[in-house]
C-alpha positions as CSV (number, residue, x, y, z in Angstrom):
1,M,35.5,71.9,6.5
2,K,34.8,75.2,4.9
3,K,37.6,76.9,2.9
4,I,37.3,80.5,2.7
5,A,39.5,83.5,1.7
6,M,40.9,85.8,4.6
7,T,39.0,89.0,5.0
8,T,40.6,92.5,5.3
9,A,39.9,92.2,8.8
10,L,42.8,89.8,9.0
11,I,45.5,90.8,11.5
12,V,49.2,89.8,11.0
13,S,51.6,90.5,13.6
14,L,55.3,89.8,13.4
15,S,58.2,89.7,15.8
16,F,61.8,88.7,16.0
17,Y,62.0,85.2,18.3
18,G,65.8,85.0,20.1
19,C,66.2,81.2,19.9
20,K,69.1,80.3,22.6
21,K,71.8,78.0,21.2
22,L,71.0,78.8,17.7
23,D,73.7,81.1,16.8
24,N,75.9,78.3,16.1
25,Q,73.9,75.7,15.0
26,D,74.1,74.9,11.2
27,I,70.6,73.7,10.9
28,E,67.3,74.5,9.1
29,F,63.3,73.6,10.0
30,P,60.4,73.9,7.1
31,P,57.3,75.9,8.1
32,Y,55.6,74.3,10.9
33,I,52.2,75.2,12.3
34,Q,52.4,76.4,16.2
35,L,49.8,77.9,18.8
36,L,46.8,77.2,16.6
37,T,43.4,78.4,17.8
38,E,40.0,79.2,16.6
39,S,41.1,82.4,15.3
40,S,45.1,82.4,14.7
41,A,47.9,80.1,14.1
42,T,51.7,81.0,14.1
43,I,54.1,79.7,11.3
44,K,57.5,79.1,12.6
45,Y,60.5,78.1,10.8
46,I,64.2,78.1,11.0
47,T,66.8,79.4,8.5
48,K,70.8,78.6,8.6
49,E,71.7,82.3,7.6
50,P,69.7,85.2,9.0
51,E,66.9,87.1,6.6
52,K,63.6,88.7,6.6
53,G,60.9,85.9,6.3
54,C,58.2,86.4,4.3
55,L,54.6,84.7,3.6
56,S,52.2,85.2,0.8
57,V,48.6,84.8,2.0
58,D,45.5,85.1,-0.3
59,I,43.0,87.7,0.7
60,E,39.6,87.5,-0.9
61,G,41.4,86.5,-4.1
62,N,44.3,88.7,-3.8
63,T,47.9,87.9,-2.8
64,E,49.6,89.7,-0.6
65,I,53.2,89.2,0.7
66,I,53.9,90.1,4.3
67,C,57.6,90.4,5.7
68,E,59.3,90.4,9.1
69,P,60.8,93.6,10.1
70,L,64.1,92.3,10.9
71,A,66.3,89.7,9.9
72,T,66.4,86.5,11.9
73,K,67.1,83.0,11.6
74,M,64.3,81.5,13.7
75,H,61.2,83.1,12.3
76,N,58.3,83.4,14.0
77,I,54.8,84.8,12.2
78,P,51.7,85.0,14.0
79,I,48.4,85.5,12.2
80,K,45.3,86.5,13.7
81,G,41.6,87.2,13.0
82,L,40.9,83.9,11.4
83,A,37.3,82.3,11.3
84,S,37.0,79.1,13.3
85,E,37.3,75.6,11.7
86,T,38.3,77.5,8.5
87,T,41.4,76.6,6.1
88,Y,43.6,79.1,4.7
89,T,46.6,78.8,2.2
90,Y,49.9,80.2,2.6
91,N,53.2,80.5,0.7
92,L,56.5,80.9,2.3
93,K,58.8,83.3,0.9
94,T,62.4,82.8,2.0
95,N,66.1,83.3,0.2
96,S,66.6,79.3,1.3
97,Q,67.1,77.1,-1.5
98,T,66.4,74.1,0.4
99,I,62.9,74.6,2.0
100,E,60.3,73.7,-0.3
101,K,58.5,76.8,-1.9
102,V,55.2,74.7,-1.9
103,E,51.9,75.8,-1.1
104,R,50.7,75.1,2.6
105,Y,47.7,75.7,4.9
106,I,46.4,75.9,8.0
107,T,42.9,75.2,9.4
108,T,41.6,76.5,12.8
109,L,40.3,74.7,15.6
110,A,36.6,73.7,15.4
111,K,34.5,75.4,17.8
112,E,31.7,72.7,17.8
113,E,30.9,69.4,16.9
114,T,30.3,69.9,13.4
115,K,31.9,66.8,12.2
116,E,33.9,63.9,12.5
117,Q,37.4,64.2,14.2
118,T,40.3,62.4,13.2
119,I,43.1,62.2,15.8
120,W,46.4,60.6,14.8
121,V,48.7,59.7,18.1
122,V,52.0,58.5,17.6
123,G,54.4,57.8,20.4
124,D,58.4,57.5,20.7
125,S,58.5,58.3,17.2
126,G,61.8,60.5,17.3
127,K,63.9,58.3,14.7
128,N,63.7,58.6,10.9
129,N,63.9,55.0,10.7
130,S,61.8,52.2,8.4
131,S,59.2,51.4,11.3
132,S,58.5,55.3,11.6
133,R,58.2,56.0,7.9
134,L,56.1,52.8,7.6
135,S,53.9,54.3,10.2
136,V,53.2,57.2,8.2
137,L,52.5,55.6,5.0
138,K,50.3,52.8,6.4
139,T,48.3,55.7,8.1
140,N,48.3,57.7,5.3
141,E,46.9,54.2,3.5
142,Y,44.1,53.7,6.3
143,L,42.7,57.2,6.3
144,G,42.7,57.5,2.2
145,A,40.8,60.7,1.6
146,D,40.3,61.6,5.2
147,K,42.4,64.5,7.0
148,I,44.1,64.5,10.3
149,D,42.5,67.2,12.4
150,T,44.4,66.8,15.7
151,F,47.9,65.2,15.6
152,L,49.4,64.2,19.1
153,M,52.5,63.3,19.8
154,L,53.5,61.3,23.2
155,G,57.2,62.4,23.9
156,D,60.6,61.4,22.9
157,N,59.9,63.1,19.8
158,A,63.3,63.4,18.7
159,Y,66.2,61.0,19.9
160,E,68.9,61.1,21.8
161,S,68.5,64.1,23.4
162,G,66.1,66.3,21.6
163,K,68.9,68.7,19.8
164,Y,68.2,70.7,16.9
165,E,69.9,68.6,14.6
166,E,67.9,65.5,16.2
167,Y,64.7,67.2,15.4
168,E,65.9,68.3,12.1
169,K,66.7,64.7,10.9
170,S,63.8,62.9,12.4
171,M,60.5,65.1,13.2
172,F,61.0,67.3,10.3
173,V,62.0,64.6,7.8
174,T,59.4,61.6,9.0
175,F,56.3,64.0,9.0
176,K,57.6,66.5,6.5
177,E,54.4,66.1,4.2
178,L,52.2,66.3,7.6
179,L,53.5,69.1,9.1
180,K,52.6,71.3,6.2
181,T,49.1,71.6,7.2
182,N,49.0,70.2,11.1
183,A,50.0,71.5,14.1
184,P,51.8,69.1,16.1
185,W,50.5,68.8,19.7
186,M,53.0,67.1,22.0
187,V,54.1,66.3,25.5
188,I,57.7,66.1,26.5
189,G,59.6,62.9,27.1
190,N,62.6,61.8,28.7
191,H,65.0,62.2,25.8
192,D,63.7,65.5,24.5
193,S,64.3,66.8,28.1
194,R,68.1,66.1,27.9
195,S,68.6,69.6,26.0
196,G,67.1,72.7,26.2
197,Y,65.9,73.0,23.2
198,Y,62.3,71.6,23.1
199,Y,60.7,74.9,24.7
200,D,62.3,77.1,22.2
201,I,61.4,75.0,19.1
202,F,58.0,74.8,20.0
203,D,55.3,77.2,21.5
204,F,52.7,76.0,23.9
205,P,49.1,77.9,24.4
206,T,50.0,79.0,28.1
207,K,47.4,81.6,28.1
208,G,44.5,79.4,27.2
209,Q,44.2,80.9,24.2
210,S,43.4,77.4,22.2
211,G,40.7,76.1,24.9
212,G,41.0,75.4,28.6
213,V,42.3,77.2,31.5
214,A,45.3,79.0,31.1
215,S,48.5,76.9,32.7
216,G,51.2,79.7,32.8
217,S,53.4,77.0,32.0
218,E,54.9,75.5,28.8
219,S,55.3,72.0,30.5
220,Y,51.6,71.4,30.8
221,Y,48.6,73.1,28.7
222,S,45.0,72.0,27.1
223,F,43.2,73.0,24.3
224,D,40.0,71.9,22.5
225,N,39.1,71.0,19.0
226,G,35.2,70.2,18.1
227,G,34.0,68.2,20.7
228,V,37.3,66.9,22.2
229,H,39.1,68.4,25.0
230,Y,42.9,67.6,25.2
231,I,45.0,67.8,28.4
232,M,48.8,67.6,27.9
233,L,50.9,66.9,30.8
234,D,54.1,66.6,31.9
235,S,55.4,63.7,33.3
236,Q,59.0,64.3,33.0
237,H,59.1,66.9,35.9
238,I,56.4,66.0,37.8
239,G,58.5,66.2,40.8
240,A,58.9,69.6,40.3
241,N,55.6,70.8,38.8
242,A,53.2,68.4,40.9
243,V,51.5,70.9,43.1
244,D,50.9,73.8,40.3
245,M,50.0,71.0,37.8
246,I,47.6,69.6,39.9
247,G,46.1,72.7,40.8
248,W,45.8,73.6,37.4
249,L,44.6,70.4,36.3
250,R,41.6,70.2,38.9
251,K,40.6,73.6,37.7
252,D,40.8,72.5,33.8
253,L,38.7,69.7,34.3
254,A,36.0,71.5,36.4
255,T,35.9,74.0,33.7
256,T,35.6,72.2,30.4
257,N,32.1,71.4,28.6
258,K,33.2,69.2,25.9
259,K,31.5,65.7,25.9
260,W,35.3,63.9,25.4
261,I,38.1,64.2,27.5
262,V,41.7,63.3,26.3
263,A,44.5,63.0,28.5
264,A,48.1,62.6,27.4
265,F,51.7,62.3,28.9
266,H,54.9,60.7,28.7
267,H,55.2,58.1,31.5
268,P,52.6,55.6,31.6
269,P,51.0,54.7,35.1
270,Y,50.5,51.3,34.2
271,T,53.0,49.1,31.6
272,N,55.2,45.7,31.7
273,A,56.4,46.2,28.3
274,G,60.0,47.3,27.6
275,H,59.3,49.9,30.9
276,N,57.7,48.2,34.1
277,S,55.7,50.7,35.9
278,D,55.8,48.1,39.3
279,D,59.6,49.1,39.6
280,D,59.6,52.2,41.6
281,S,63.2,52.8,40.8
282,E,62.6,52.8,37.1
283,S,62.5,56.0,35.3
284,L,63.0,57.8,38.5
285,G,60.2,56.6,39.8
286,L,58.1,58.8,37.4
287,M,55.3,56.0,36.2
288,K,54.9,55.5,40.2
289,I,54.3,59.4,40.8
290,M,52.0,59.5,37.8
291,R,49.8,56.6,38.7
292,E,49.8,57.7,42.2
293,L,49.4,61.9,41.9
294,I,47.8,62.5,38.5
295,V,45.7,59.3,37.7
296,P,43.0,59.8,40.7
297,E,42.4,63.4,39.5
298,L,42.0,62.1,35.8
299,E,39.5,60.0,36.9
300,N,37.5,62.2,39.3
301,G,37.3,64.5,36.2
302,D,35.7,61.4,34.1
303,V,38.9,61.7,31.5
304,D,37.9,58.9,28.9
305,I,41.4,57.8,27.5
306,V,44.8,58.3,28.8
307,L,47.7,58.0,26.1
308,T,51.3,57.4,26.9
309,G,54.4,56.4,25.6
310,H,57.7,55.6,26.9
311,S,57.2,51.7,26.6
312,H,57.9,50.5,22.9
313,S,54.7,48.9,22.6
314,Y,51.1,48.8,22.4
315,E,49.2,48.4,25.6
316,R,45.7,48.9,26.4
317,S,43.1,48.5,29.5
318,H,39.4,47.8,29.7
319,L,37.3,50.6,31.5
320,I,39.0,50.9,34.8
321,K,39.3,53.2,37.7
322,E,41.0,53.5,41.0
323,H,44.2,51.3,40.6
324,Y,47.0,53.5,42.5
325,G,49.2,50.7,43.4
326,K,51.2,47.9,41.8
327,S,50.0,45.3,39.2
328,N,49.6,42.5,42.1
329,T,46.6,45.0,43.6
330,F,44.4,45.4,40.4
331,S,41.4,43.2,41.3
332,P,38.0,42.7,39.3
333,S,36.7,45.7,41.4
334,N,39.0,47.9,39.3
335,I,37.3,47.3,36.2
336,V,34.1,49.5,35.3
337,Q,33.4,47.4,32.2
338,E,35.0,44.7,30.5
339,S,34.5,44.1,26.5
340,Q,36.7,41.3,24.6
341,D,35.3,42.9,21.6
342,G,36.2,46.4,22.4
343,E,32.4,47.7,22.5
344,Y,32.0,50.3,25.6
345,T,29.4,52.5,26.9
346,K,29.6,55.5,29.4
347,C,27.0,58.3,30.3
348,I,27.2,61.9,28.7
349,E,26.7,63.1,32.1
350,R,30.2,63.3,33.6
351,T,30.8,61.2,37.2
352,T,33.4,60.9,39.2
353,K,35.4,57.5,38.1
354,G,33.0,56.7,35.3
355,G,35.9,54.6,33.7
356,T,38.9,55.6,32.1
357,I,40.7,53.9,29.2
358,Y,44.7,53.8,29.4
359,N,46.4,53.2,26.0
360,V,50.3,52.8,25.7
361,A,51.2,53.7,22.4
362,G,55.2,53.8,22.1
363,S,56.3,52.0,19.0
364,T,55.7,54.3,16.5
365,A,59.6,54.1,15.6
366,S,60.2,50.7,17.2
367,S,59.0,48.1,19.1
368,S,61.5,47.0,21.4
369,V,60.0,44.8,24.4
370,D,62.3,43.2,26.9
371,P,60.6,39.6,26.9
372,L,61.3,39.5,30.7
373,L,59.1,42.0,31.4
374,R,56.3,40.5,28.8
375,A,56.7,37.0,31.2
376,D,53.7,38.2,32.7
377,S,51.8,41.1,31.0
378,H,50.2,43.8,33.0
379,P,46.5,42.2,34.6
380,A,45.2,46.1,33.5
381,L,46.3,45.9,30.3
382,P,44.9,42.6,28.7
383,F,45.6,44.0,25.1
384,S,49.3,44.3,23.8
385,F,51.1,43.9,21.0
386,D,55.2,43.9,20.6
387,M,54.4,46.0,16.8
388,A,55.6,49.0,15.8
389,G,52.9,51.4,14.8
390,S,50.6,54.2,15.8
391,V,47.0,54.9,16.4
392,I,43.9,56.6,14.6
393,I,41.2,58.0,17.0
394,K,38.0,59.1,15.4
395,V,35.0,60.8,17.3
396,Q,31.7,61.7,16.0
397,G,29.2,63.2,18.3
398,N,28.6,60.1,21.0
399,V,30.6,57.8,19.6
400,L,35.0,57.6,20.0
401,S,36.6,54.9,18.2
402,S,40.1,54.0,18.0
403,D,42.3,51.5,15.6
404,F,46.2,50.5,16.3
405,I,47.6,50.2,13.1
406,S,51.0,47.9,12.7
407,I,53.6,48.8,10.1
408,D,52.4,45.7,8.2
409,G,49.2,48.0,8.0
410,D,47.2,45.5,10.3
411,I,44.6,46.8,12.5
412,L,45.6,44.8,15.8
413,D,43.4,46.5,18.1
414,S,40.0,48.2,17.9
415,Y,37.9,49.8,20.6
416,K,34.9,52.2,21.0
417,I,33.2,54.1,23.4
418,T,29.4,55.1,23.0
419,K,28.0,57.8,25.3
420,T,24.3,57.8,26.1
421,N,22.1,59.8,28.2
422,C,22.0,57.6,31.6
423,V,19.9,60.4,33.5
424,I,16.3,59.3,33.7
């Protein structure tokens, strides 16, 4: 990761962003990074009183202060004209005494496979409780001096209803340090959707500005970082979005040339821990719909990993394909490759149904599994743990590896996919 000062070619555009339902809210968010691309980023934050927000930025060794033209509570400061895979420091200037005035930095998205990518995955993390705090602590211990390149959130990012005050007390406390330097890339969960705040608080690259095909919708989008293409889907509103989202998904998968493809959404197509994907009436039938409509599209595009939450547990499959029914229909023919030690291989050349690992990782804030649902684990998910924790994925060149780290600091599950040239 290179670190340089901004040049005079920096373009900063500032705009007022009117956020609904904010006028009567006595809340504040510290600065957080949104709409990260290879050449830009947006800094957002909320103050209790309207004011003109300012950023100080190091430009060629000189500190320049750039202020908003209008006073507002919701501050939205886009910064453009940056270089890819480059770190820039900035400092926030505000009249608020409760927003820390400490140096922060952004690192733009990487264009090429130049280094190892470290991905942190949290699911159902929307409580500032002992489990979520321990997940942060143990992840930091695991990483040591390594930095996170991509921060993925699998939905239910703020309990109970995704309101401003719930994000303030959960996400912006639990991940306070991380959000100083990392953009959260997220999908919507059923709890997030209970209020209208989610799409106000977060901005998504609907125009394809972070990589991939423009979705034109805040509900689903894609982005690239290094050698990884990320597809962020909306399972909560699949009933209304199915036609448009599937059409976009097909185009996006056909367009990407990245070596690795990771998909994320909230409701798992396979689970038997806290939620039961065999129950067609549970969770409004969304798990069934995702399994029947979305999983075939992902497998046709040779997606490598599917990350989901919703069940407060950890569950993982082998490399599997073509299982679109209930658990009693799963058979050995659905297993592309089986490995008890977690070592898998795939072809570098993308092929239809080359095998996908399905990984439920919804236990960052709690592990709350109904024992009745665990009497028989789902046959597609032979690796499961009723333990709170989070997932670290590392990608370098032709190798992707993943570790599930419990809140005790133990690595309870690991797997690795190595891609080889299969063309003779």
